[in-house]
py3Dmol code that shows the C-alpha trace and the ligand (Angstrom):
import py3Dmol

protein = """\
ATOM      1  CA  MET A   1       0.000   0.000   0.000  1.00  0.00           C
ATOM      2  CA  PHE A   2       1.368   3.416  -0.980  1.00  0.00           C
ATOM      3  CA  PRO A   3       1.134   6.201   1.586  1.00  0.00           C
ATOM      4  CA  LEU A   4      -1.829   8.503   1.021  1.00  0.00           C
ATOM      5  CA  GLU A   5      -0.969  11.506  -1.173  1.00  0.00           C
ATOM      6  CA  ARG A   6      -0.995  14.573   1.061  1.00  0.00           C
ATOM      7  CA  PRO A   7      -0.410  17.653  -1.142  1.00  0.00           C
ATOM      8  CA  ARG A   8      -1.964  19.813   1.565  1.00  0.00           C
ATOM      9  CA  ARG A   9       1.237  19.417   3.599  1.00  0.00           C
ATOM     10  CA  LEU A  10       2.812  22.069   1.401  1.00  0.00           C
ATOM     11  CA  ARG A  11      -0.089  24.458   1.906  1.00  0.00           C
ATOM     12  CA  ARG A  12      -0.073  24.486   5.713  1.00  0.00           C
ATOM     13  CA  THR A  13       1.662  27.829   6.287  1.00  0.00           C
ATOM     14  CA  ALA A  14       2.084  31.019   4.332  1.00  0.00           C
ATOM     15  CA  ALA A  15       5.865  30.504   4.377  1.00  0.00           C
ATOM     16  CA  LEU A  16       5.576  27.015   2.860  1.00  0.00           C
ATOM     17  CA  ARG A  17       3.156  28.282   0.234  1.00  0.00           C
ATOM     18  CA  ARG A  18       5.587  31.047  -0.672  1.00  0.00           C
ATOM     19  CA  LEU A  19       8.440  28.546  -0.947  1.00  0.00           C
ATOM     20  CA  VAL A  20       6.607  26.281  -3.386  1.00  0.00           C
ATOM     21  CA  ALA A  21       4.806  28.958  -5.428  1.00  0.00           C
ATOM     22  CA  GLU A  22       5.406  28.264  -9.123  1.00  0.00           C
ATOM     23  CA  THR A  23       4.557  31.707 -10.454  1.00  0.00           C
ATOM     24  CA  CYS A  24       5.346  35.149  -9.182  1.00  0.00           C
ATOM     25  CA  LEU A  25       4.068  38.551 -10.166  1.00  0.00           C
ATOM     26  CA  GLN A  26       6.339  41.568  -9.785  1.00  0.00           C
ATOM     27  CA  PRO A  27       5.947  45.239 -10.672  1.00  0.00           C
ATOM     28  CA  ASP A  28       8.300  44.893 -13.637  1.00  0.00           C
ATOM     29  CA  ASP A  29       6.014  42.225 -15.114  1.00  0.00           C
ATOM     30  CA  LEU A  30       3.438  44.956 -15.705  1.00  0.00           C
ATOM     31  CA  ILE A  31       3.234  47.503 -18.525  1.00  0.00           C
ATOM     32  CA  ALA A  32       1.014  50.551 -18.108  1.00  0.00           C
ATOM     33  CA  PRO A  33      -1.036  51.849 -21.059  1.00  0.00           C
ATOM     34  CA  PHE A  34      -1.672  55.605 -21.297  1.00  0.00           C
ATOM     35  CA  PHE A  35      -3.731  57.895 -23.524  1.00  0.00           C
ATOM     36  CA  VAL A  36      -2.597  61.349 -24.550  1.00  0.00           C
ATOM     37  CA  ALA A  37      -5.034  63.713 -26.243  1.00  0.00           C
ATOM     38  CA  GLU A  38      -4.337  66.604 -28.551  1.00  0.00           C
ATOM     39  CA  GLY A  39      -5.686  70.048 -27.763  1.00  0.00           C
ATOM     40  CA  VAL A  40      -6.923  69.413 -24.224  1.00  0.00           C
ATOM     41  CA  SER A  41      -5.949  71.689 -21.359  1.00  0.00           C
ATOM     42  CA  GLU A  42      -6.976  69.384 -18.495  1.00  0.00           C
ATOM     43  CA  PRO A  43      -6.850  65.588 -18.229  1.00  0.00           C
ATOM     44  CA  ARG A  44     -10.274  64.113 -19.027  1.00  0.00           C
ATOM     45  CA  ALA A  45     -11.511  61.136 -17.036  1.00  0.00           C
ATOM     46  CA  ILE A  46     -12.566  58.093 -19.083  1.00  0.00           C
ATOM     47  CA  THR A  47     -15.824  56.937 -17.468  1.00  0.00           C
ATOM     48  CA  SER A  48     -15.625  53.318 -18.611  1.00  0.00           C
ATOM     49  CA  LEU A  49     -11.970  53.017 -17.481  1.00  0.00           C
ATOM     50  CA  PRO A  50     -12.109  54.273 -13.897  1.00  0.00           C
ATOM     51  CA  GLY A  51      -8.816  55.850 -12.833  1.00  0.00           C
ATOM     52  CA  HIS A  52      -7.681  56.471 -16.422  1.00  0.00           C
ATOM     53  CA  PHE A  53      -7.578  59.700 -18.389  1.00  0.00           C
ATOM     54  CA  GLN A  54      -7.098  61.258 -21.749  1.00  0.00           C
ATOM     55  CA  HIS A  55      -3.972  63.040 -20.628  1.00  0.00           C
ATOM     56  CA  THR A  56      -2.387  66.318 -21.550  1.00  0.00           C
ATOM     57  CA  VAL A  57       1.311  65.959 -22.318  1.00  0.00           C
ATOM     58  CA  ALA A  58       2.124  67.354 -18.860  1.00  0.00           C
ATOM     59  CA  SER A  59      -0.274  65.075 -16.959  1.00  0.00           C
ATOM     60  CA  LEU A  60       0.967  62.113 -19.018  1.00  0.00           C
ATOM     61  CA  VAL A  61       4.534  62.715 -17.905  1.00  0.00           C
ATOM     62  CA  ASP A  62       3.360  62.898 -14.262  1.00  0.00           C
ATOM     63  CA  ALA A  63       1.326  59.690 -14.570  1.00  0.00           C
ATOM     64  CA  ALA A  64       4.271  57.950 -16.239  1.00  0.00           C
ATOM     65  CA  ALA A  65       6.501  59.117 -13.376  1.00  0.00           C
ATOM     66  CA  ALA A  66       4.072  57.552 -10.863  1.00  0.00           C
ATOM     67  CA  ALA A  67       4.128  54.290 -12.832  1.00  0.00           C
ATOM     68  CA  HIS A  68       7.925  54.427 -12.917  1.00  0.00           C
ATOM     69  CA  ARG A  69       8.099  54.972  -9.135  1.00  0.00           C
ATOM     70  CA  ALA A  70       5.798  51.968  -8.686  1.00  0.00           C
ATOM     71  CA  GLY A  71       8.385  49.932 -10.596  1.00  0.00           C
ATOM     72  CA  VAL A  72       6.449  48.982 -13.733  1.00  0.00           C
ATOM     73  CA  GLY A  73       8.378  47.342 -16.565  1.00  0.00           C
ATOM     74  CA  GLY A  74       7.320  49.913 -19.150  1.00  0.00           C
ATOM     75  CA  ILE A  75       4.586  52.146 -20.482  1.00  0.00           C
ATOM     76  CA  LEU A  76       2.682  52.019 -23.767  1.00  0.00           C
ATOM     77  CA  LEU A  77       1.239  55.123 -25.379  1.00  0.00           C
ATOM     78  CA  PHE A  78      -1.903  55.705 -27.457  1.00  0.00           C
ATOM     79  CA  GLY A  79      -2.522  59.058 -29.143  1.00  0.00           C
ATOM     80  CA  VAL A  80      -5.937  60.693 -29.413  1.00  0.00           C
ATOM     81  CA  PRO A  81      -5.809  63.310 -32.197  1.00  0.00           C
ATOM     82  CA  ASP A  82      -8.245  66.213 -32.429  1.00  0.00           C
ATOM     83  CA  ALA A  83      -8.656  65.791 -36.191  1.00  0.00           C
ATOM     84  CA  LYS A  84      -8.832  62.611 -38.255  1.00  0.00           C
ATOM     85  CA  ASP A  85      -8.517  61.915 -41.976  1.00  0.00           C
ATOM     86  CA  GLU A  86      -8.930  59.062 -44.462  1.00  0.00           C
ATOM     87  CA  THR A  87      -5.353  57.812 -44.189  1.00  0.00           C
ATOM     88  CA  GLY A  88      -4.824  58.442 -40.476  1.00  0.00           C
ATOM     89  CA  SER A  89      -1.930  60.801 -41.166  1.00  0.00           C
ATOM     90  CA  GLY A  90      -1.677  61.817 -37.496  1.00  0.00           C
ATOM     91  CA  ALA A  91      -0.133  58.399 -36.899  1.00  0.00           C
ATOM     92  CA  PHE A  92       2.922  59.130 -39.035  1.00  0.00           C
ATOM     93  CA  ASN A  93       3.115  62.915 -38.913  1.00  0.00           C
ATOM     94  CA  PRO A  94       6.174  63.940 -36.843  1.00  0.00           C
ATOM     95  CA  ASP A  95       3.946  66.532 -35.155  1.00  0.00           C
ATOM     96  CA  GLY A  96       1.140  64.063 -34.407  1.00  0.00           C
ATOM     97  CA  ILE A  97       0.133  64.007 -30.747  1.00  0.00           C
ATOM     98  CA  ALA A  98       1.754  60.642 -29.981  1.00  0.00           C
ATOM     99  CA  GLN A  99       5.077  61.817 -31.411  1.00  0.00           C
ATOM    100  CA  VAL A 100       4.909  65.091 -29.445  1.00  0.00           C
ATOM    101  CA  ALA A 101       4.219  63.138 -26.254  1.00  0.00           C
ATOM    102  CA  LEU A 102       6.930  60.555 -26.983  1.00  0.00           C
ATOM    103  CA  ARG A 103       9.499  63.361 -27.232  1.00  0.00           C
ATOM    104  CA  ALA A 104       8.370  64.683 -23.834  1.00  0.00           C
ATOM    105  CA  LEU A 105       8.571  61.205 -22.279  1.00  0.00           C
ATOM    106  CA  ARG A 106      11.972  60.574 -23.770  1.00  0.00           C
ATOM    107  CA  ASP A 107      13.271  63.937 -22.512  1.00  0.00           C
ATOM    108  CA  ARG A 108      12.070  63.113 -19.026  1.00  0.00           C
ATOM    109  CA  PHE A 109      12.943  59.411 -18.710  1.00  0.00           C
ATOM    110  CA  GLY A 110      15.619  58.688 -21.312  1.00  0.00           C
ATOM    111  CA  ASP A 111      16.313  54.965 -21.279  1.00  0.00           C
ATOM    112  CA  ASP A 112      15.361  54.532 -17.583  1.00  0.00           C
ATOM    113  CA  LEU A 113      11.813  53.580 -18.478  1.00  0.00           C
ATOM    114  CA  VAL A 114      10.888  51.387 -21.460  1.00  0.00           C
ATOM    115  CA  ILE A 115       8.754  53.662 -23.628  1.00  0.00           C
ATOM    116  CA  MET A 116       6.485  51.858 -26.070  1.00  0.00           C
ATOM    117  CA  ALA A 117       4.150  53.232 -28.723  1.00  0.00           C
ATOM    118  CA  ASP A 118       1.062  51.463 -29.994  1.00  0.00           C
ATOM    119  CA  LEU A 119       1.272  51.521 -33.775  1.00  0.00           C
ATOM    120  CA  CYS A 120      -2.030  51.621 -35.629  1.00  0.00           C
ATOM    121  CA  LEU A 121      -4.182  53.929 -37.725  1.00  0.00           C
ATOM    122  CA  ASP A 122      -7.630  53.492 -36.200  1.00  0.00           C
ATOM    123  CA  GLU A 123      -7.364  56.350 -33.691  1.00  0.00           C
ATOM    124  CA  TYR A 124      -6.474  58.629 -36.602  1.00  0.00           C
ATOM    125  CA  THR A 125      -8.837  57.557 -39.390  1.00  0.00           C
ATOM    126  CA  THR A 126     -12.284  59.072 -40.015  1.00  0.00           C
ATOM    127  CA  HIS A 127     -13.727  55.600 -40.706  1.00  0.00           C
ATOM    128  CA  GLY A 128     -12.180  54.037 -37.577  1.00  0.00           C
ATOM    129  CA  HIS A 129     -10.556  51.094 -39.359  1.00  0.00           C
ATOM    130  CA  CYS A 130      -6.994  50.006 -38.630  1.00  0.00           C
ATOM    131  CA  GLY A 131      -6.018  50.352 -42.286  1.00  0.00           C
ATOM    132  CA  VAL A 132      -6.656  52.506 -45.319  1.00  0.00           C
ATOM    133  CA  LEU A 133      -9.636  51.687 -47.508  1.00  0.00           C
ATOM    134  CA  ARG A 134     -10.013  51.132 -51.240  1.00  0.00           C
ATOM    135  CA  SER A 135     -12.860  52.912 -53.010  1.00  0.00           C
ATOM    136  CA  ASP A 136     -15.068  49.827 -52.505  1.00  0.00           C
ATOM    137  CA  GLY A 137     -14.566  50.095 -48.731  1.00  0.00           C
ATOM    138  CA  SER A 138     -12.288  47.056 -48.396  1.00  0.00           C
ATOM    139  CA  ILE A 139      -8.979  47.293 -46.531  1.00  0.00           C
ATOM    140  CA  ASP A 140      -5.903  47.832 -48.682  1.00  0.00           C
ATOM    141  CA  ASN A 141      -3.431  45.618 -46.815  1.00  0.00           C
ATOM    142  CA  ASP A 142      -0.269  46.551 -48.682  1.00  0.00           C
ATOM    143  CA  ALA A 143      -0.898  50.296 -48.759  1.00  0.00           C
ATOM    144  CA  THR A 144      -1.607  50.084 -45.025  1.00  0.00           C
ATOM    145  CA  ILE A 145       1.650  48.400 -44.075  1.00  0.00           C
ATOM    146  CA  GLU A 146       3.611  51.088 -45.898  1.00  0.00           C
ATOM    147  CA  LEU A 147       1.941  53.655 -43.673  1.00  0.00           C
ATOM    148  CA  TYR A 148       2.701  51.511 -40.610  1.00  0.00           C
ATOM    149  CA  ALA A 149       6.381  51.595 -41.581  1.00  0.00           C
ATOM    150  CA  ARG A 150       6.225  55.402 -41.770  1.00  0.00           C
ATOM    151  CA  ALA A 151       4.490  55.559 -38.388  1.00  0.00           C
ATOM    152  CA  ALA A 152       7.153  53.306 -36.868  1.00  0.00           C
ATOM    153  CA  VAL A 153       9.911  55.611 -38.093  1.00  0.00           C
ATOM    154  CA  ALA A 154       8.061  58.689 -36.769  1.00  0.00           C
ATOM    155  CA  GLN A 155       7.649  57.004 -33.371  1.00  0.00           C
ATOM    156  CA  ALA A 156      11.260  55.853 -33.214  1.00  0.00           C
ATOM    157  CA  ASP A 157      12.474  59.314 -34.278  1.00  0.00           C
ATOM    158  CA  ALA A 158      10.383  60.760 -31.435  1.00  0.00           C
ATOM    159  CA  GLY A 159      11.946  58.448 -28.875  1.00  0.00           C
ATOM    160  CA  ALA A 160       9.945  55.206 -28.716  1.00  0.00           C
ATOM    161  CA  ALA A 161      12.230  52.316 -27.736  1.00  0.00           C
ATOM    162  CA  VAL A 162       9.529  49.807 -28.688  1.00  0.00           C
ATOM    163  CA  VAL A 163       6.852  49.998 -31.383  1.00  0.00           C
ATOM    164  CA  ALA A 164       3.788  47.798 -31.044  1.00  0.00           C
ATOM    165  CA  PRO A 165       1.852  47.195 -34.276  1.00  0.00           C
ATOM    166  CA  SER A 166      -1.741  46.261 -33.427  1.00  0.00           C
ATOM    167  CA  GLY A 167      -3.490  46.371 -36.810  1.00  0.00           C
ATOM    168  CA  MET A 168      -3.304  42.665 -37.749  1.00  0.00           C
ATOM    169  CA  MET A 169      -2.380  43.319 -41.383  1.00  0.00           C
ATOM    170  CA  ASP A 170      -0.412  40.595 -43.174  1.00  0.00           C
ATOM    171  CA  GLY A 171       3.271  41.406 -43.514  1.00  0.00           C
ATOM    172  CA  GLN A 172       3.142  44.341 -41.103  1.00  0.00           C
ATOM    173  CA  VAL A 173       6.098  43.263 -38.993  1.00  0.00           C
ATOM    174  CA  GLY A 174       8.388  42.762 -41.994  1.00  0.00           C
ATOM    175  CA  ALA A 175       7.417  46.139 -43.479  1.00  0.00           C
ATOM    176  CA  ILE A 176       8.006  47.903 -40.156  1.00  0.00           C
ATOM    177  CA  ARG A 177      11.367  46.175 -39.582  1.00  0.00           C
ATOM    178  CA  ALA A 178      12.535  47.167 -43.066  1.00  0.00           C
ATOM    179  CA  GLY A 179      11.369  50.753 -42.588  1.00  0.00           C
ATOM    180  CA  LEU A 180      13.043  51.088 -39.204  1.00  0.00           C
ATOM    181  CA  ASP A 181      16.318  49.593 -40.415  1.00  0.00           C
ATOM    182  CA  ALA A 182      16.403  51.819 -43.499  1.00  0.00           C
ATOM    183  CA  ALA A 183      16.005  54.851 -41.226  1.00  0.00           C
ATOM    184  CA  GLY A 184      18.864  53.761 -38.968  1.00  0.00           C
ATOM    185  CA  HIS A 185      16.608  52.468 -36.170  1.00  0.00           C
ATOM    186  CA  GLU A 186      18.078  48.964 -36.038  1.00  0.00           C
ATOM    187  CA  ASP A 187      17.779  48.960 -32.233  1.00  0.00           C
ATOM    188  CA  THR A 188      14.088  49.766 -32.083  1.00  0.00           C
ATOM    189  CA  VAL A 189      12.225  46.761 -30.680  1.00  0.00           C
ATOM    190  CA  ILE A 190       9.062  45.407 -32.311  1.00  0.00           C
ATOM    191  CA  LEU A 191       6.427  44.092 -29.925  1.00  0.00           C
ATOM    192  CA  ALA A 192       3.938  42.480 -32.299  1.00  0.00           C
ATOM    193  CA  TYR A 193       0.291  42.045 -31.455  1.00  0.00           C
ATOM    194  CA  ALA A 194       0.518  38.631 -33.111  1.00  0.00           C
ATOM    195  CA  ALA A 195      -2.621  36.897 -31.899  1.00  0.00           C
ATOM    196  CA  LYS A 196      -5.247  39.569 -31.625  1.00  0.00           C
ATOM    197  CA  TYR A 197      -8.844  38.495 -31.584  1.00  0.00           C
ATOM    198  CA  ALA A 198     -11.948  40.385 -32.720  1.00  0.00           C
ATOM    199  CA  SER A 199     -13.283  40.768 -29.195  1.00  0.00           C
ATOM    200  CA  GLY A 200     -16.247  42.280 -27.429  1.00  0.00           C
ATOM    201  CA  LEU A 201     -13.858  43.404 -24.705  1.00  0.00           C
ATOM    202  CA  TYR A 202     -12.476  46.517 -26.431  1.00  0.00           C
ATOM    203  CA  GLY A 203     -15.503  48.758 -25.737  1.00  0.00           C
ATOM    204  CA  PRO A 204     -13.998  51.019 -23.048  1.00  0.00           C
ATOM    205  CA  PHE A 205     -10.852  51.464 -25.151  1.00  0.00           C
ATOM    206  CA  ARG A 206     -12.902  52.753 -28.057  1.00  0.00           C
ATOM    207  CA  ASP A 207     -14.466  55.298 -25.661  1.00  0.00           C
ATOM    208  CA  ALA A 208     -10.980  56.243 -24.519  1.00  0.00           C
ATOM    209  CA  VAL A 209      -9.717  56.981 -28.024  1.00  0.00           C
ATOM    210  CA  GLY A 210     -13.021  58.174 -29.507  1.00  0.00           C
ATOM    211  CA  VAL A 211     -13.122  55.502 -32.214  1.00  0.00           C
ATOM    212  CA  GLU A 212     -16.343  54.456 -33.854  1.00  0.00           C
ATOM    213  CA  ILE A 213     -16.160  52.089 -36.824  1.00  0.00           C
ATOM    214  CA  ALA A 214     -18.079  53.534 -39.784  1.00  0.00           C
ATOM    215  CA  ASP A 215     -21.359  52.013 -40.973  1.00  0.00           C
ATOM    216  CA  GLY A 216     -21.696  49.684 -37.988  1.00  0.00           C
ATOM    217  CA  GLY A 217     -18.614  47.830 -39.252  1.00  0.00           C
ATOM    218  CA  ASP A 218     -16.309  45.575 -37.297  1.00  0.00           C
ATOM    219  CA  ARG A 219     -12.755  44.237 -37.461  1.00  0.00           C
ATOM    220  CA  ARG A 220     -13.477  40.593 -38.259  1.00  0.00           C
ATOM    221  CA  GLY A 221     -11.801  40.909 -41.653  1.00  0.00           C
ATOM    222  CA  TYR A 222      -8.427  41.438 -39.973  1.00  0.00           C
ATOM    223  CA  GLN A 223      -8.619  40.434 -36.310  1.00  0.00           C
ATOM    224  CA  GLN A 224      -8.898  36.739 -35.469  1.00  0.00           C
ATOM    225  CA  ASP A 225     -11.997  34.638 -34.962  1.00  0.00           C
ATOM    226  CA  TYR A 226     -12.357  33.555 -31.329  1.00  0.00           C
ATOM    227  CA  ARG A 227     -13.262  30.049 -32.443  1.00  0.00           C
ATOM    228  CA  ASN A 228      -9.681  29.514 -33.592  1.00  0.00           C
ATOM    229  CA  ARG A 229      -6.684  28.354 -31.602  1.00  0.00           C
ATOM    230  CA  ARG A 230      -4.183  26.876 -34.089  1.00  0.00           C
ATOM    231  CA  GLU A 231      -4.417  29.997 -36.213  1.00  0.00           C
ATOM    232  CA  SER A 232      -2.495  31.858 -33.512  1.00  0.00           C
ATOM    233  CA  TRP A 233       0.557  29.649 -33.951  1.00  0.00           C
ATOM    234  CA  ARG A 234       0.614  30.572 -37.608  1.00  0.00           C
ATOM    235  CA  GLU A 235       0.202  34.284 -36.903  1.00  0.00           C
ATOM    236  CA  ALA A 236       2.906  34.289 -34.235  1.00  0.00           C
ATOM    237  CA  ARG A 237       5.397  32.231 -36.248  1.00  0.00           C
ATOM    238  CA  ALA A 238       4.954  34.566 -39.213  1.00  0.00           C
ATOM    239  CA  ASP A 239       5.624  37.582 -36.999  1.00  0.00           C
ATOM    240  CA  VAL A 240       8.768  36.041 -35.517  1.00  0.00           C
ATOM    241  CA  GLU A 241      10.026  35.152 -39.005  1.00  0.00           C
ATOM    242  CA  GLN A 242       9.476  38.774 -40.081  1.00  0.00           C
ATOM    243  CA  GLY A 243      11.497  40.074 -37.141  1.00  0.00           C
ATOM    244  CA  ALA A 244       9.180  40.481 -34.155  1.00  0.00           C
ATOM    245  CA  ASP A 245      11.208  40.678 -30.928  1.00  0.00           C
ATOM    246  CA  ILE A 246       8.274  40.174 -28.554  1.00  0.00           C
ATOM    247  CA  ILE A 247       4.930  38.497 -29.256  1.00  0.00           C
ATOM    248  CA  MET A 248       1.632  39.576 -27.744  1.00  0.00           C
ATOM    249  CA  VAL A 249      -1.674  37.788 -27.247  1.00  0.00           C
ATOM    250  CA  LYS A 250      -4.818  39.881 -26.821  1.00  0.00           C
ATOM    251  CA  PRO A 251      -7.160  39.799 -24.884  1.00  0.00           C
ATOM    252  CA  ALA A 252      -5.769  37.806 -21.965  1.00  0.00           C
ATOM    253  CA  MET A 253      -8.250  35.880 -19.795  1.00  0.00           C
ATOM    254  CA  THR A 254     -10.254  34.353 -22.630  1.00  0.00           C
ATOM    255  CA  TYR A 255      -7.066  33.236 -24.465  1.00  0.00           C
ATOM    256  CA  LEU A 256      -4.988  31.472 -21.809  1.00  0.00           C
ATOM    257  CA  ASP A 257      -4.882  28.366 -24.026  1.00  0.00           C
ATOM    258  CA  VAL A 258      -3.305  30.452 -26.794  1.00  0.00           C
ATOM    259  CA  LEU A 259      -0.730  31.863 -24.385  1.00  0.00           C
ATOM    260  CA  SER A 260       0.126  28.394 -23.204  1.00  0.00           C
ATOM    261  CA  ASP A 261       0.505  27.136 -26.789  1.00  0.00           C
ATOM    262  CA  LEU A 262       2.730  30.021 -27.823  1.00  0.00           C
ATOM    263  CA  ARG A 263       4.873  29.639 -24.708  1.00  0.00           C
ATOM    264  CA  HIS A 264       5.695  26.138 -25.924  1.00  0.00           C
ATOM    265  CA  GLU A 265       5.947  27.005 -29.633  1.00  0.00           C
ATOM    266  CA  LEU A 266       8.233  30.039 -29.401  1.00  0.00           C
ATOM    267  CA  ASP A 267      11.340  31.143 -27.576  1.00  0.00           C
ATOM    268  CA  VAL A 268      10.806  34.912 -27.789  1.00  0.00           C
ATOM    269  CA  PRO A 269       9.399  36.901 -24.860  1.00  0.00           C
ATOM    270  CA  LEU A 270       5.638  36.645 -24.640  1.00  0.00           C
ATOM    271  CA  CYS A 271       3.256  39.352 -23.514  1.00  0.00           C
ATOM    272  CA  ALA A 272      -0.491  39.414 -22.924  1.00  0.00           C
ATOM    273  CA  TYR A 273      -2.826  42.394 -23.101  1.00  0.00           C
ATOM    274  CA  HIS A 274      -5.361  42.395 -20.272  1.00  0.00           C
ATOM    275  CA  VAL A 275      -7.679  44.725 -22.176  1.00  0.00           C
ATOM    276  CA  SER A 276     -10.025  47.546 -21.313  1.00  0.00           C
ATOM    277  CA  GLY A 277     -13.135  45.370 -20.965  1.00  0.00           C
ATOM    278  CA  GLU A 278     -11.327  42.964 -18.657  1.00  0.00           C
ATOM    279  CA  TYR A 279     -10.315  45.869 -16.420  1.00  0.00           C
ATOM    280  CA  ALA A 280     -13.743  47.506 -16.575  1.00  0.00           C
ATOM    281  CA  MET A 281     -15.533  44.290 -15.561  1.00  0.00           C
ATOM    282  CA  VAL A 282     -13.397  43.936 -12.445  1.00  0.00           C
ATOM    283  CA  LYS A 283     -13.794  47.616 -11.547  1.00  0.00           C
ATOM    284  CA  ALA A 284     -17.567  47.573 -12.064  1.00  0.00           C
ATOM    285  CA  ALA A 285     -18.130  44.449  -9.980  1.00  0.00           C
ATOM    286  CA  ALA A 286     -15.826  45.772  -7.256  1.00  0.00           C
ATOM    287  CA  ALA A 287     -17.619  49.137  -7.205  1.00  0.00           C
ATOM    288  CA  ASN A 288     -20.839  47.237  -6.533  1.00  0.00           C
ATOM    289  CA  GLY A 289     -19.194  45.377  -3.658  1.00  0.00           C
ATOM    290  CA  TRP A 290     -19.668  42.065  -5.501  1.00  0.00           C
ATOM    291  CA  ILE A 291     -15.985  41.102  -5.630  1.00  0.00           C
ATOM    292  CA  ASP A 292     -12.750  42.244  -4.000  1.00  0.00           C
ATOM    293  CA  GLY A 293     -11.255  44.083  -6.989  1.00  0.00           C
ATOM    294  CA  GLU A 294      -7.642  43.973  -5.835  1.00  0.00           C
ATOM    295  CA  ALA A 295      -7.786  40.247  -5.077  1.00  0.00           C
ATOM    296  CA  VAL A 296      -9.364  39.476  -8.445  1.00  0.00           C
ATOM    297  CA  ALA A 297      -6.846  41.652 -10.286  1.00  0.00           C
ATOM    298  CA  LEU A 298      -3.963  39.808  -8.607  1.00  0.00           C
ATOM    299  CA  GLU A 299      -5.544  36.446  -9.411  1.00  0.00           C
ATOM    300  CA  GLN A 300      -6.128  37.342 -13.061  1.00  0.00           C
ATOM    301  CA  LEU A 301      -2.702  38.862 -13.680  1.00  0.00           C
ATOM    302  CA  THR A 302      -0.957  35.949 -11.970  1.00  0.00           C
ATOM    303  CA  ALA A 303      -3.019  33.491 -14.042  1.00  0.00           C
ATOM    304  CA  VAL A 304      -1.836  35.203 -17.209  1.00  0.00           C
ATOM    305  CA  ARG A 305       1.765  34.752 -16.052  1.00  0.00           C
ATOM    306  CA  ARG A 306       1.053  31.124 -15.111  1.00  0.00           C
ATOM    307  CA  ALA A 307      -0.322  30.445 -18.597  1.00  0.00           C
ATOM    308  CA  GLY A 308       2.999  31.569 -20.082  1.00  0.00           C
ATOM    309  CA  ALA A 309       3.186  35.343 -20.402  1.00  0.00           C
ATOM    310  CA  ASP A 310       6.436  36.969 -19.321  1.00  0.00           C
ATOM    311  CA  PHE A 311       4.648  40.264 -18.800  1.00  0.00           C
ATOM    312  CA  VAL A 312       1.206  41.793 -18.945  1.00  0.00           C
ATOM    313  CA  LEU A 313      -0.007  45.040 -20.459  1.00  0.00           C
ATOM    314  CA  THR A 314      -2.767  46.127 -18.083  1.00  0.00           C
ATOM    315  CA  TYR A 315      -4.743  49.146 -16.893  1.00  0.00           C
ATOM    316  CA  PHE A 316      -4.066  47.782 -13.399  1.00  0.00           C
ATOM    317  CA  ALA A 317      -0.314  48.228 -13.818  1.00  0.00           C
ATOM    318  CA  THR A 318       0.403  51.205 -11.549  1.00  0.00           C
ATOM    319  CA  GLU A 319      -2.217  50.258  -8.955  1.00  0.00           C
ATOM    320  CA  ILE A 320      -1.110  46.643  -8.646  1.00  0.00           C
ATOM    321  CA  ALA A 321       2.604  47.493  -8.868  1.00  0.00           C
ATOM    322  CA  GLU A 322       2.046  49.714  -5.804  1.00  0.00           C
ATOM    323  CA  VAL A 323       0.303  46.837  -4.014  1.00  0.00           C
ATOM    324  CA  LEU A 324       3.172  44.490  -4.893  1.00  0.00           C
ATOM    325  CA  GLN A 325       5.740  46.998  -3.670  1.00  0.00           C
ATOM    326  CA  GLY A 326       3.929  46.882  -0.311  1.00  0.00           C
TER     327      GLY A 326
END
"""
ligand_1 = """\
16
PBG
C -6.475 49.119 -32.182
C -6.411 48.759 -30.752
C -7.490 48.384 -29.967
C -6.994 48.132 -28.696
C -5.639 48.370 -28.722
N -5.275 48.741 -30.000
C -8.918 48.329 -30.279
C -9.408 47.539 -31.393
O -8.744 46.654 -31.921
O -10.537 47.821 -31.766
C -7.846 47.682 -27.547
C -7.221 47.741 -26.217
C -8.159 47.588 -25.078
O -9.342 47.246 -25.214
O -7.683 47.819 -23.965
N -5.437 49.887 -32.594
"""
view = py3Dmol.view(width=600, height=400)
view.addModel(protein, "pdb")
view.setStyle({"model": 0}, {"cartoon": {"style": "trace"}})
view.addModel(ligand_1, "xyz")
view.setStyle({"model": 1}, {"stick": {}})
view.zoomTo()
view.show()
């Protein structure tokens, strides 16, 4: 007769549990997303993302400094322009709001804080799509990736250490790598949103950046179908082959299987985006007293690490980094 299995032995005290814990979550595992808006004189609260703002350049630098003090691993910037056009030119204009803000961040933090820029057109286009459109309304993939390459160069020129293409166009990573290298930005890192699903969880983000997709449209022609798992391996492998340095899965909680797969498939760093809707759900339930928001945030972010992510892009970053710092 074998002795009875007694796994509970290792759970008896907090010290034993700490000793045998398989996964840890630290402030530098968290990346903080921020929004900076053009032409605003005061930061504007984003109702569906409690605690987050459309920042002025000055309030952005202060918020980034607070995140830095809390020990986060990096910050990622989204620009909110005051005027949009068909091609989203604010994304690649050197004077676009994101580029202006990147220069201010770079002046303040240099290389002490990893400064990342989301790279897409949707915040800047009148129609709200992530690419440019042909006259029949379809997305022109190859014209779009040329503009992404220009945006990457503008962001790197302005001081982004990392560019993060999120548009899910084919060939985007290769086009961006070539553009950066040709402009002398061989050291600029590409964090590729490789497995990005067409999700119902992006609602608060679209409030935050003022994006509405024209004619009741959606992004299912370029973002992935949530019924698919294997497809993510193909997307991620293609991005690594084209030169992606870091791979991202988005959203997080509903795609832990994908994270786990990619952890085993790839040897590059892996990141997950715990998106706006995931944050908003926790905040809303906590505000109603239905859950302990901090406990659930810690559980979710740790689960994302357990599934295979090296770090997590999350609206909880500063708040939870402060908790972890004690
Ligand atoms: C698109 C983009 C989106 C998000 C990040 N980049 C929205 C979308 O794909 O519609 C969503 C992030 C979030 O919900 O927190 N450039």
